[in-house]
N, C-alpha and C positions, 0 to 999 in steps of 0.2 A: 426597338426589334425588329430583327432581321425575316423577310419576307421572300425566302428564295427557292421556296419551291414551286413545282407546275405539277400539275395535273391534267390528264386529258380523259374526257367520258365520251365514248363513240361505238362505232360498228369495230369489228375485229382490223379491218385492215386499214382504217383511220392511225388506229389505236398503236399498231404492230409498228407503222411506220414514224410513229411519235415517239417508241421506247427504242425503237433502232440508232434517234437522235439522240438518246441518253434523258428522254423522260420516264421518270423510276415509277411514278403516280400515274396508275391506271385503274379504268372500269369499265368494261362492256357491258349492261346492262340488257335485258330480256324484256323489261316491262316500267310501269309510268315507276310505278314504287320505287325499282331498283336505280333507275335514272334520279331520283329525288332524294332516296337516299346517299348516292355517292355523292350528291353534289351538295347537300349537307356534313357531310361527314369533311370533306376536299374543306370547305367555305369555313367548319370550326376549328380547322388545325390552323394553329397563331404562325407558322412558320408558313405558309400556302402565301403567295402572292398574285397566281394565275391558275385559272383552272378555265379550260378550253373546252369545248363540247360542242358535237357536229348540230346544225342548224335541224336536220331530222330531232334528233332525239331532245331537243331543248325546244321546239314548238312543242311536243307533250308536259313541260313542264315549265312553261313560259311565265306563270305566276309567281313561279317559285323564285325564275328568275330576276325578276321585277322587282319582286321584294329584298331579293336578297343583295340586287345593284346597288341598293342605296347607299351601303357600306361602300369606303373608300379601296380595302383593300378586301381580301383579294379580289381582282381583277377577272369578271368573266367573259372572256371572249368568245362567240359565235364561229364557227368557221364550215366552210360547204365540208359535205363527205364526196367521196368516190364521182356521187350520181349530180355533183354541181350545188351550187345555191338553189335556196328555195325561198330566200329574200327576209326569209325570219329575222335575220341581223336587223335588217330595216322596221320589222317591229318592234322589237324591242327597243331599239334606239329611239323610235318617234317617242316612244312610252315615256323613256325615260327623258328628252326631251320635254315631252309636254307638262312633268311633272315638277321638273328642272324650273322651265320657263313659266308655265302656267297657261301658254297658247298651245296649239296644233301646228307643226311645222312640218314641207314635206323634206324627205332627206333620198 
């Protein structure tokens, strides 16, 4: 199966930037339910290879991201928004490492 699609979930500015470079699948959610719905919709697409989500939105659905990250594809990538990094990627990465290795590792 080919996983050649990329999706972006974020604020309007971030999504616009990614759309300008060719990312066609995008979502600008207004609340936590819309964030979770977009994430799940993209995750269920068998051709989706990468889901990019801004850190502030990812923090609101961290439990869902951790659950979905157990699958190897699609990859869920957290990126900073225009305000800069919040460190959310460290929290998610730390939890994934803890699950995989069984111990807490600082990143």
